[in-house]
TORZA-454086 format. One record per atom (N, C-alpha, C, CB): residue in one letter; y, z, x. Coordinates in pm, whole numbers, plus 50000, padded with zeros to 5 digits. Each point is the difference from the previous one (the first is absolute). Glycine has a CB too. Layout:
# residues N
aYZX
...
END
This chain:
# residues 400
m887549632386320
m499655010350099
m501225008850024
m498294984850108
l501555028449872
l501125009150016
l499995007150135
l500005003149755
d498804998750303
d499935007150127
d498644997650063
d501615017649917
f498204988150201
f498744998450071
f498905008649937
f501274994950210
s497495001449818
s498865007649951
s499855012950083
s498864978649924
e500305030450029
e499755012550074
e499414997050137
e499655012249783
e499454978250222
e499404996450129
e501064994850097
e497844994649885
e503064996850065
e501064994650084
e500965011050045
e499814977949881
r500455031850032
r500885011150038
r499345008850107
r501014999649770
t497695001850224
t499295007650103
t500134992950135
t498375008949827
i501494977950170
i500184992150123
i501435001450050
i498244983749926
q502725016049983
q501415001550038
q500245013350068
q500674985449809
t498765025250141
t500165013350061
t499475000050142
t499815010749774
a499034982950246
a499424999550135
a500904992050095
a497705001749900
i502844987150050
i500874991850084
i501295007650033
i499054979149897
r501535027750004
r501245007350025
r499785011150101
r500784994849768
t498115012250221
t499705010750096
t499874994350141
t498845013149818
y500454975750193
y499844993750132
y501364995950057
y497704991949933
c503115001549984
c501324995450047
c500865011550048
c499864980949841
a500125030250086
a500815011650037
a499525006350130
a500465004249759
q498234996050260
q499455006850117
q499914991150124
q498735014249844
q500984972950137
q499704991550114
q501094989650033
q497645003449943
i503144992449958
i501004989750025
i501405005950013
i498584983749877
e501795025150030
e501385005250000
e500395006650132
e499775003449756
p499375004150311
p500425006050128
p500324989750107
p498605019449943
k500954968250039
k500224989650101
k501164990849965
k497585000950052
v503035001149832
v501014990649952
v501204999150094
v499275004949767
l501265006450277
l501184999650087
l499714992450128
l500755021849906
a498064980050151
a499644992950123
a499844985049973
a498875020750086
m500554975749800
m499854985849966
m501364993849973
m497735004549905
e503155002850028
e501344995049971
e500804997950128
e499945011749780
a499854996850318
a500744999250126
a499394990050097
a500685023649969
g498194970649996
g499334990650089
g499225006750110
g501774984149950
e498035029050037
e499265007550102
e498504999949974
e501995014450032
a497614981849850
a498594999249964
a499784987549917
a499765025250005
s499104968350014
s499674987849926
s499405003449865
s499654987950216
v500665004049685
v499425002149867
v498524996049995
v502264996049901
y497324995250190
y498694994049985
y498835009650023
y501054979150071
p498985029750029
p498915009850010
p499925009149878
p500254999350247
v500905004049696
v500025008549880
v499394992449883
v502065012250084
m498264974949905
m499424991849895
m498494999450013
m502104986449991
r497425012250132
r498544999150021
r499325013249966
r500384983050181
d500245028149857
d499435013149965
d499915001649849
d500925009850212
m500144986249718
m500025001149855
m498914991349938
m502465004850006
a497434982850042
a499004990949945
a498595005450020
a501534980850046
n498215024750072
n498675005650027
n499735012349915
n500144991150233
t500885017149746
t499835012149919
t499564996649859
t501735011550138
f498854978149805
f499704996449862
f498934989149988
f502335006349943
g497054990050168
g498894990649995
g500394985849969
g498655018649931
l502594977450097
l500424986449969
l499234989450077
l502245009149950
p497424993150179
p499244989750071
p498654997049935
p501135007250208
d498155003249749
d498704997849937
d500154992449868
d499145020950108
m501914982449815
m500254992849876
m500264985250028
m500935021049897
a499864976450207
a500344986150032
a498764992350044
a502325007250066
r496854998950017
r498784993250046
r499094996749883
r500155012050220
a499714997449688
a499144997649884
a500564988949913
a499305023950004
m502024975849981
m500634989949915
m499824986050060
m501685017049923
v498604981650207
v499904987050063
v498544995650011
v502115004650127
a497015004849901
a498584996750008
a499484994849866
a499715017450177
g500864987749715
g499594995649868
g500644987149957
g499675023449943
g501164971250142
g500634987149969
g501285001249922
g497774990350003
g502655022149961
g501235001749924
g499814995949855
g501324996250207
k499705006349713
k499924996749857
k500984989049962
k499285023349955
r501224969650146
r500954989449972
r499394986450026
r501875015350058
e498674974949877
e499634986550034
e500644996650134
e499794993349755
e499664996750310
e500464996750134
e501494996850006
e497724991550047
n502805001949852
n501404995850006
n500785005149881
n499324979850126
d500585033149847
d500715006249888
d501425003050045
d497875009949906
t503044980750069
t501385001850045
t500865007049898
t499744979750137
e499795021449740
e500855005549895
e500115015250009
e499364980949856
k499515025650173
k500035014550000
k500575005850129
k498054999649849
g501854992850259
g500605004550125
g499275012050058
g502174991449920
p498455015350182
p499365011150066
p499835011949907
p500964992250214
s498005015649811
s499715011149912
s499325011250073
s499834984349812
a500265027550132
a499275011450053
a498514997350000
a501805015249920
k497754975549998
k498584997249991
k499464994050129
k500264996849756
g500624999150336
g499534995750130
g499275011350071
g501884983750013
l498395028549946
l499325011650055
l498955005449905
l502055005550127
g497804988449758
g499065005449903
g500515012449931
g498194990650136
i503145011649867
i500605011749938
i500744995449874
i500225012050224
n499674995749667
n500724995849881
n501515001350021
n498055006949856
t502684985250067
t501444999050019
t500705013449984
t499884976649918
a499675031549987
a500645013049977
a499925008850124
a499434998349758
v499405002450304
v499825008750117
v500824994750118
v497705006349921
m502304980650100
m500794994550110
m501485002349977
m498254982850041
s502215015949835
s501425002349974
s500365014850013
s500024980149847
i499045028750120
i500225014450023
i500165002650149
i498675005849792
l500464987950288
l500095001650145
l501364995550052
l497524996750018
m502954991649937
m501304994950046
m501135009149955
m499104976749993
m500805028649885
m501035009249951
m500055012650086
m499694991149768
e499155014650261
e499955012350077
e500474997950144
e498125007849855
l501554980750202
l500494997050135
l501524998750000
l497844988350053
a502725005149846
a501454998349993
a500705013449978
a499674976949910
r499715032450019
r500585013349981
r500195007250133
r498925001249774
v500214995850320
v500065006650130
v500834992050100
v497775010149955
c502014976550047
c500714991550095
c499914985549954
c499515016150191
p501544978649746
p499964986149952
p499694989950110
p501615006649826
g498884995850296
g499734990950110
g498524999150032
g502235005150091
f497095006049905
f498565000350022
f499304991849892
f500175022750109
a500234979549766
a499404992649888
a500244985050015
a500345019949851
l500844976350196
l500334985950016
l499114993450105
l502365004949933
a497475001550181
a499174994450107
a498554998649954
a501525010250171
f497984999949760
f498644999849948
f499834989049896
f499805024750043
g501144974549864
g499914990149894
g500144985750049
g500915017049849
a499934980750253
a500174986550051
a498744995050070
a502445004450026
s496905004450045
s498784996150071
s498884996949902
s500685014250196
l499034995449715
l498884998249907
l500384991049883
l499155022450065
g502004980249873
g500364993049878
g500474985850021
g500585021649908
l500254976150194
l500554986650020
l499084991550087
l502305009549977
f497404995050146
f499094992050082
f498604999949937
f501335005750207
g498095006249775
g498645000749948
g499894993749863
g499655020550131
g501334982049784
g499974994649865
g500094984949997
g501035020849922
a499804973450168
a500144985450005
a498694993450040
a502425002650057
v496885003350039
v498734994250044
v498935002049893
v500615004450241
m499375007249694
m499015002649896
m500224991149878
m499815023550081
a501454973449889
a500304992249881
a499604985450014
a501885015449954
r498304978750165
r499764985750015
r499044996450111
r502254996749913
g497395012950171
g499184996850115
g498564997049966
g501495014150130
t497854978949961
t498574997649987
t499265013150030
t500264975450065
r498475024849905
r499215012050029
r500045003250150
r498494994949804
e501414994850277
e500045002050146
e501335006150042
e498434980650031
q502685014549912
q501315005350036
q500155014449957
q500964977149979
k498505026349903
k500065013849953
k499245009350095
k500184991849764
e498665003850278
e499185008350087
e500605001250140
e498004993349868
r502544995850184
r500474999850139
r501395006150018
r498624979750032
w502285018149869
w501375004650019
w500465010749900
w500464977750093
a499145021049781
a500445010249903
a499275013250021
a500514981849836
l498185017750186
l499235012350012
l500505009050112
l498044987749912
p502225007350210
p500515009050104
p501345006549965
p498814985950165
v501995007349753
v501265005949956
v499745010849895
v501204978450047
f497895019149861
f499695010049899
f499325012350059
f499794981649834
t499465016550274
t499375011650065
t500945006850098
t497784988849975
m503435005550042
m501045005550087
m499694998250148
m500515016449822
e498484975450211
e499764996950140
e501134991250053
e497515001849966
k503054989949947
k501094991150036
k501165002049903
k498374983250095
i502825012849948
i501205000949917
i500474985949967
i500675022250106
g499724975949768
g500434986849955
g501484999449970
g497744996649909
a502824991250096
a501404997549964
a500054987049921
a500875012350207
w500124986649706
w500144988649909
w501334993150030
w498595011449819
g501354976550235
g501214993550049
g500504988749912
g499265006150223
l501754996949696
l500644989849917
l501484998450035
l498375005149816
t502365005950192
t501464999750020
t500364994650139
t500235019449843
e500844972550160
e500494994450126
e501495003250016
e498284981549989
p502265016750132
p501435003050021
p500934993149902
p499465003150237
s500214984549725
s500864992749905
s499314997749867
s501114988950192
a497785017849786
a499244998049875
a499585013549946
a499184977450077
g501735029049847
g499695012849939
g499664997849854
g501515012050160
s499514988649753
s499774997749858
s499514985749974
s501765017049946
d498744973550133
d499554986149990
d498874997750099
d502314992249927
a496605015150053
a498945000450101
a499364986550027
a499575023249930
f500244968749966
f499334987150018
f500984988650025
f498175008249853
g502934991750075
g500964989250016
g500614999550139
g500485001849760
s499705009950303
s500625000550133
s498995002850112
s502085007949891
m496634991550078
m498985002950101
m500054989950114
m498565010049822
k501534995050301
k500054991450118
k498725000650083
k502465003350002
t496705006449974
t498735000750073
t499144988149960
t500125025250012
r499394967550088
r499274987749976
r498575000850051
r502154987550015
a496965005349917
a498614998850041
a499684985250018
a499355021449878
r500234975150242
r499684986050032
r498484998750014
r502244996650117
k497184994349805
k498554998450006
k499594993150128
k499924998949751
v499095007050316
v499454994550124
v498485000749990
v502055007250137
p497244986249952
p498545000849995
p499525014650004
p499864977650113
g499355026049789
g499415013449997
g500845010649933
g498884993850204
g502365002849756
g500825010349938
g501464996249990
g498425016550085
y502474993149942
y501454998249986
y500735006450116
y499774999449751
r501424995650275
r500925006150096
r501195005549923
r499274984250188
l501015028749828
l501095006549927
l501185002550092
l498345010749846
h502854986550099
h501235002350076
h501065005649906
h499444981350164
g501195029849873
g501055005949918
g500085014950022
g499694982149831
s500925025050074
s500145014550014
s500085006549862
s501184997150222
k498495015549774
k500105008249880
k500765012750037
k497824990649904
t502865015349998
t500775012050029
t499905010149886
t501574986450140
f498805026149891
f499925011249905
f498575001949949
f502404995849932
i496635002750157
i498595000649961
i499445013950030
i499734975250044
t499815031649850
t499415013350016
t498734999150084
t500965007149778
n498935001850320
n498865001250092
n500004989550110
n498715009549814
a502224981050186
a499974989150097
a499905004750145
a501324986749840
p499415023750204
p499945003650142
p498615004350049
p502355006849977
f496804997749931
f498725005650043
f498794993949929
f501215020950048
a499004969749863
a498894994449922
a499034992350088
a501514998649800
d497245001350157
d498964992250068
d499854986349937
d498825021250058
y501334978349809
y499844987549926
y501264997549916
y497475002949994
f502824984149986
f501184996149924
f499634989049901
f501505006250193
v499014994749685
v500004988649908
v501354993250019
v498415011149830
i501564976250206
i501234992550027
i500084988149904
i499965007150243
y501184991549692
y500254988649912
y500814989750078
y499945014649792
a499634972750202
a500684989450073
a499964987149920
a499405010750219
r501584980849806
r500104987149930
r499354989150085
r502155007349885
l497054984250049
l499334989150072
l501014989250039
l497875004849875
e501854988550237
e500874989150042
e499164988450056
e501865016450050
h498704971749947
h499414988150061
h498564997649956
h501495003450194
a498244998349681
a498644997649951
a500044998149850
a499015013650188
e499894981849757
e499914998949856
e500215013849938
e498434980250019
g502455020549883
g500325013049941
g501095007250074
g497685001549923
a503064991550164
a501095006450074
a500965006749903
a499784983150184
g500655028749850
g500895007849914
g499275010749923
g501444980249981
a497255018150001
a499215010349932
a499885012250090
a498714982449873
v501085029150066
v499915012550075
v498555004550007
v502325006549927
r497264997950190
r498685005550020
r500125014250056
r499054976750040
s499915031149939
s499975013550058
s498885000650103
s500925010349787
f499404995950327
f499085000350113
f499785014450046
f500774977250070
i498045025449982
i499725012850064
i500214998150150
i498335006949819
v502575000950237
v500314999250143
v499655013450063
v501864982949961
e497585016650157
e499625012350071
e500995002650113
e497574996349942
r502635016450091
r500945003750106
r499624993650133
r500445021649883
s498304976550139
s499554994450127
s500234984950012
s498305017950007
d502124975649884
d500214985650005
d501134996550096
d499174998049764
e500574992450323
e501014995950098
e501224994249929
e498204995550170
g502975009349869
g501254995349941
g500575009249895
g499224977450045
l499995032549911
l500515009749903
l500555012250073
l498344992049827
t502895011550142
t500615012250054
t500745007149887
t500234989750231
t500005023249786
t500765007749902
t501085007950071
t498005001649849
g503105000950079
g501085007850056
g499735014949985
g501594981549949
p499265026750112
p499855014549987
p500365004549859
p500525002950245
p499105009349717
p500385005049868
p501514999749980
p497975014550000
m502464980649886
m501424999349970
m500545013849961
m499734976149927
k501515026250103
k500675012249955
k500544997549860
k500615006850239
k499095002349670
k500324997849859
k500715012149940
k498034984749981
m502625012849905
m500645010849924
m498985010349954
m501794984049926
g497075011150027
g498975009049949
g498624995050036
g501495006549813
m497484999250123
m498614996650029
m499715000750149
m499974985249798
h500525025450266
h499845001250144
h498555001450044
h502235010450006
a496914994849907
a498605001650037
a499234986949993
a500115023349917
s500494966550023
s499344987149982
s500544989850099
s499655005149756
p499554990850343
p500494990350099
p500264986449936
p498735012150179
t502444982349849
t500414986949949
t500424991450117
t500745009949779
g498904977350221
g500384991750114
g499944985249973
g499205017950141
e500944974549967
e500004985549996
e498684994550055
e502514999850025
i497154988249928
i498824992950050
i500484986450051
i498415012049837
f501184984450285
f500384987350059
f498754991650023
f502045010650110
l498014977049843
l498854990950009
l500414987850082
l499095007949777
d500434991650346
d500364989250091
d498794991050023
d501735014850112
d498104975249800
d498914990450010
d498645007249999
d501504984350128
v498345024849776
v498775007949989
v498904991749934
v501355021549986
f497524977350083
f498874992649941
f499225009349908
f499864984850202
v499945010649674
v499225007549901
v498844991249955
v502055013249923
p496714990950102
p498854991849957
p500004998049849
p498685008650195
a500724980549761
a499954996649858
a499325011049919
a499944975850060
e499145031750001
e499305010649928
e500935011549960
e497954993950125
r503285005849929
r500945010849968
r501084995649901
r499575009450226
v500294979049715
v500834996649883
v499425007949884
v500604976350087
i500205032249850
i499455008749896
i499444991849885
i501645017950063
g497104984649908
g499304992349899
g499364987450053
g501565009149837
r498734987650292
r499494987750061
r500344987949914
r498135012950106
d503054987649833
d500394989649904
d501194992350055
d499155013749806
d500644973650226
d501084991750054
d500764992549892
d498694997750208
t501025005249665
t500624992249894
t500955008149912
t497994985750001
s501715027249978
s500855007849908
s501165006450075
s498015004549854
d503104996550076
d501215006150056
d499905015249990
d501374979749938
a499075027350167
a499875014750005
a501175007149932
a498734997550212
r502214994949734
r501175006549941
r499645008949882
r501354980650072
q497755014649842
q499635008149884
q499325012850043
q499774979349863
a499415019950241
a499345012250051
a501035009850052
a497964986750059
a503065008350011
a501055008950052
a500785006249885
a500174986050208
r500115006149689
r500725005549884
r499165010749930
r501204978049970
s497495019750023
s499125010149941
s500025012850083
s498544981949906
s501475016650226
s500085011650088
s501305007749977
s498604988050170
l502505004649814
l501285006449975
l500025007049865
l501114982850142
q498285010849755
q499965006349869
q499195012950006
q500214977549890
q498655022250177
q499205012050013
q500725010750081
q497954986049984
e502805009650120
e500775009550080
e501045007149913
e499654985750205
r500985006949705
r501025006149913
r499385010449908
r501324978850008
f497515017949934
f499325009949918
f499555011950085
f499244981749845
a500295015550278
a499495010750087
a501105009450047
a498204984650073
m503055011049920
m501105008650042
m500245011549901
m501024980350115
i498585017949760
i500325010049898
i499445013850034
i500044981749832
p498675019850204
p499535013350036
p500715005950121
p497824993849906
m502554997950190
m500755005050116
m501385005149958
m498774983850148
l501895008549767
l501335004149952
l499895012649914
l500774976150005
f498195024349913
f499765012149921
f499805012050091
f498994986149816
g500275012050292
g499765010950094
g501295005550060
g497804990050050
i503125000949984
i501285004450056
i500785008249897
i500064979750148
v500025015349729
v500745007149895
v499335013349967
v500784978049906
d497915021950088
d499265012349970
d500265010750106
d498234986449885
r501785009650242
r500265009650107
r501455004849996
r498254988950141
c502675002149831
c501415004049990
c500195010049887
c500724977650090
l498635020049796
l500115009349888
l499445013650038
l499824980949839
e499025019350222
e499385012750042
e500915007650095
e497734989849971
e502825003250129
e500865006550099
e501285005149935
e499064985250179
c501515006949730
c501265003949936
c499835012249910
c500744976250010
v498185024249913
v499745011549913
v499825012750084
v498934984849828
r500295014150277
r499785011650088
r501315004750063
r497674991850048
f503114998650004
f501245003750068
f501025005849902
f499584982050170
a500535012049712
a500995004649901
a499725014349955
a500294976349924
k498455027450070
k499645013649959
k500245010350110
k498314990249848
s501635005450278
s500115009550112
s501405000450063
s497604996150043
r503154993249945
r501344999450062
r501025006949910
r499404978350117
e501345031049940
e501015007349922
e501414996950049
e498335018249960
q502574981049944
q501434998650026
q500745008549896
q499734976450098
w501315030649946
w500765008949911
w499095010049927
w501704981849972
g497235021950098
g499125010249944
g498994995049899
g501825015350038
n498104971549943
n499054994349904
n499204988650063
n501555006349812
a497224992150144
a499224988450044
a500684987449948
a497835013550001
i502214976150083
i500704987849957
i499284993349884
i500864996950233
a497925007349738
a499294994949882
a500735003249871
a497855002450123
s503045007549881
s500745003849879
s501244991449979
s499175023250029
f501174968450070
f501194991649988
f499654987249924
f500925009350217
q499874987549682
q499674988849913
q500004986550074
q500975012949811
l499904985350288
l500004987350072
l498744998350083
l502505000950007
v496955009950044
v498724999350071
v498884997249900
v500855016150177
q499224990449707
q498994997649897
q500004985349958
q500255023749920
e500944970550068
e500104986049959
e499324990850103
e502155005249879
k498034997550248
k499384991850104
k498485001149993
k502035003150146
i497485009249840
i498565002149994
i499414993549875
i500265021550128
a500454979349761
a499524993849876
a499914984950015
a501005018849867
r499974975250203
r499974985550017
r498874995750093
r502474999349961
i497265008750143
i498874997050088
i498705000749921
i501255009150200
y498645001249715
y498795001549917
y499864988249904
y500185025150018
t500924970549924
t499964988849906
t499504987350069
t501895010249870
a498634987150249
a499544988250076
a498525001350033
a502304997150097
r497265014849940
r498595002350030
r499134997149878
r500655017450170
t499824986749712
t499244997849877
t499844985249968
t500855021949915
v500234970550098
v499944985749974
v499084993150100
v502335000649905
m497785003250221
m499174993850104
m498535003349980
m501925001250159
h497805010749793
h498615003749971
h499444991049890
h500475023850068
a500334973449830
a499554991249891
a499734985950051
a501325013849837
l499544981150250
l499794986850059
l498714999750081
l502494996350007
w497295014350068
w498825001150085
w498725000249917
w501375012450169
m498634995749726
m498815000949914
m499724986749930
m500455024549966
r500594968449997
r499824987049935
r499324990250096
r502055004149858
q498354996050267
q499404991150097
q498525003150020
q502224997850114
i497455015049895
i498615003950020
i499164996349879
i500745018750148
e499804983549734
e499264996749878
e499774984949989
e500985020249887
a500024972150153
a499864985449998
a498894995550095
a502444997649942
e497525008650175
e498954996750096
e498625003449945
e501615004050188
r498295007549749
r498715004349945
r499514990749890
r500595023650056
k500344971349865
k499624991449887
k500024985250035
k500915017349849
g499424979650277
g500024986150041
g501144992049942
g497595001550021
v503505005449944
v501184993349944
v500914995750114
v499845013649786
h500544973750213
h500874994750105
h501465002049959
h498254983050068
l502465025850001
l501415002349970
l500844989050064
l499625025049986
p501414970149945
p500794988850052
p500835003950122
p500094990749770
a500284999350308
a500795002350122
a501315006949968
a498954979950104
r501665016749783
r501285006149967
r499875015149979
r500724978449895
e498095026150061
e499815014349983
e499895007050135
e498874995749781
a500484997850315
a499955005550135
a501415001250056
a497714990150036
s503104999549941
s501385000250049
s500815010949930
s499854975550049
a499975025749818
a500755010049924
a499635014250043
a500124984149807
a498605018250214
a499555013350041
a500555003650137
a497924997049865
k502004993550228
k500535002550135
k501515002049997
k498134986550097
l502575005149828
l501465000949993
l500435013849950
l500134975349958
y499295028949929
y500385013149946
y499615011350095
y499734991049769
a499035008950277
a499505011250079
a500705001150134
a497814997549887
a502484991250178
a500665000550131
a501425005549987
a498614980550076
r502115014649823
r501375005049981
r500005014849962
r500724977049929
a498415026749980
a499945013949955
a499615009350114
a499414992249770
t499665003550314
t499545008450110
t501115002250102
t497684991749966
t503044997850067
t501115001650094
t501045009749945
t499614976650085
e500725021849787
e500985009049937
e499495014449997
e500824980949861
c497915021050106
c499445013549993
c499975006750137
c498614992949806
a501034999450297
a499955005750135
a501395004050048
a497984986050049
l503015005949919
l501375003550038
l500485012349923
l500464975950052
e499165025249822
e500355011949922
e499325012450059
e500284985849793
a498515012550256
a499305011350063
a500755004650124
a497814991549912
v502684999050168
v500815003650116
v501245007849956
v499174979550124
q501455015949768
q501205006549949
q499715014449957
q500864977749926
i498025024550008
i499645013549957
i499805009050121
i498924990849793
f500455004150310
f499755007950122
f501265001950083
f497674991450001
g503344999949979
g501235001550075
g499814997150148
g500755016749833
g499884991450251
g499944997850144
g498594999950055
g502195010650016
s496964998249934
s498635000650052
s499214987549962
s500075024949985
g500294968849903
g499324987849961
g500434988050080
g499815009349776
y501344991550288
y500534989050080
y499465000150142
y502045000349861
m497355010750179
m499535001450136
m498694992750024
m501165022050010
t498724971450105
t498744993650039
t498905010550005
t501244982350131
g497625014349814
g498905009649994
g499825005749862
g500415005450235
s500614993249680
s499875004349861
s499134989949925
s502275011550008
v496874993349904
v499144991149922
v500834990649916
v498225017549995
v502814987549938
v500784991449912
v500834989950079
v500095018549832
e500304985050290
e500724990450085
e499094988350034
e501435018550096
m497324984449939
m499044989350028
m499764991549876
m498905014550174
m500964991949711
m499744992649877
m501184990749967
m498565018949917
a502654985750103
a501174991849970
a500084987950091
a501205020549921
r498514981450207
r500004988750093
r498914990049965
r500915014950179
d497914990449794
d498854991349977
d500084992649866
d498655015450141
a501934991149760
a500034994049866
a500764986749998
a499885023049903
k501144975850177
k500854988049995
k499234987350030
k501915014050068
l497064986950018
l499254987950035
l499434993149877
l499455010450218
f500164997349681
f499344994249884
f500944991149918
f498495019949994
q502814981450027
q500944991049934
q500184987050077
q501175019849905
i498174979450212
i500134988250086
i498654993450023
i501985010450112
g497054997249939
g498684994550030
g499234996349875
g499975013650205
g499164976349809
g499214995449885
g500834992349899
g498525019350034
g502664976350006
g500924993249908
g501155009249964
g498124986149909
t503105009850122
t501165008449974
t500225002349851
t501034991450210
d499815018449758
d500365002249860
d500514987249935
d500555023850054
e500274968950022
e500614988049945
e498944989349968
e502085005150129
i496924993849956
i498924990349975
i499195004149877
i499884994850247
q499905018249736
q499265004649882
q500764996549872
q498995018750135
i502334983249867
i500824996749883
i499904985149968
i501575019050055
l498554972650047
l499914985649979
l498644996049946
l501644996650184
r497315009749870
r498654996449955
r499805003749853
r499145003550235
i501315008449728
i499875004349861
i500764990449907
i499775024150075
a501484973249959
a500834991649914
a499454985949988
a501975013750064
r497584980650049
r499504986449996
r498764998749916
r500954996550223
e498155013349786
e498784999449920
e500315001349850
e498715009850193
l502264998749774
l500345002049860
l500754988249941
l500075024250044
l500724968950040
l500854989249951
l499424986150018
l501895014550050
e496924984750008
e499384986750015
e499744994049861
e498915006950221
p501274979849767
p499764993449870
p498565001749954
p501784983350055
END
């Protein structure tokens, strides 16, 4: 696959027009915390008919087996093909990566986790309201002392009691946590058969003992609320164990979610680079120094050429992923890690080069390239750091 179809390009044009007219004017307010991303997300979803697609998909029972942990979360939770959903994420990231992150975490991580392993009842009761944007979801894995070593250092515990479980612990750096309605929480079992195994639970904001901290102040992704989740002896009924399965470990499902998240980052990263390239070409042609447009300066040309080169490679990675999905080819975890590693590093470098081309104006808050540079750095940390991706690739290649 070399590029999108004509139909997909027509959809892309419609999405880009909507983003420019309806989302971009609100970006500064969302970045400053003066406006919430969630009403904008709901307006966008309603404009493109996402709630109706989700209702039809869930009503039809979905196209996944009840416990399909290998494929993980997917755009198909909405009944949308992968190409169109990835185009949407790319276009959102071109306008505001933080907005794209909040949207993707709710639908892709929370909604995807429930759709991948949940029972039909769980999909209808908790995933559907998130897909229709009536509710906001958050996915809670990371803890204060359990980042890259998410399972080995996990301290959140689940104690089996009559009728369900009691959860105690905390999660941190969780997208949407300050405002989410529903949470997927990973916890380790204790004092029971299978102690040490990990389970995933659906927790509601109204559950007694659950509290969240205020939005954290961050280097970037200002439009995307990030926070902590505190679980103080929270009772979770047995019906909210994802999959209603008391025997299987949830670690593989979480790893599948992370692998899908790494692949899903590629269109977002491509969107950032694509926007930086567009802004740099426009600025280089219009900005003059010593009586000439800076586009005539070879050092500026070199920067723009390198941004274009990174964009070209990332486009190829993106098309490969879509083609694999269409043909039902399972790409290995090391490829997800390799794609994320390259794209995250390249995007951060490209965004910083864009700031350099813009000079002082690019360094000012409110500049598109300044936002892109701040936001790009997260991708080298979230979803597994660069260092973890390198280790994963090497270990898979060097295993006996």
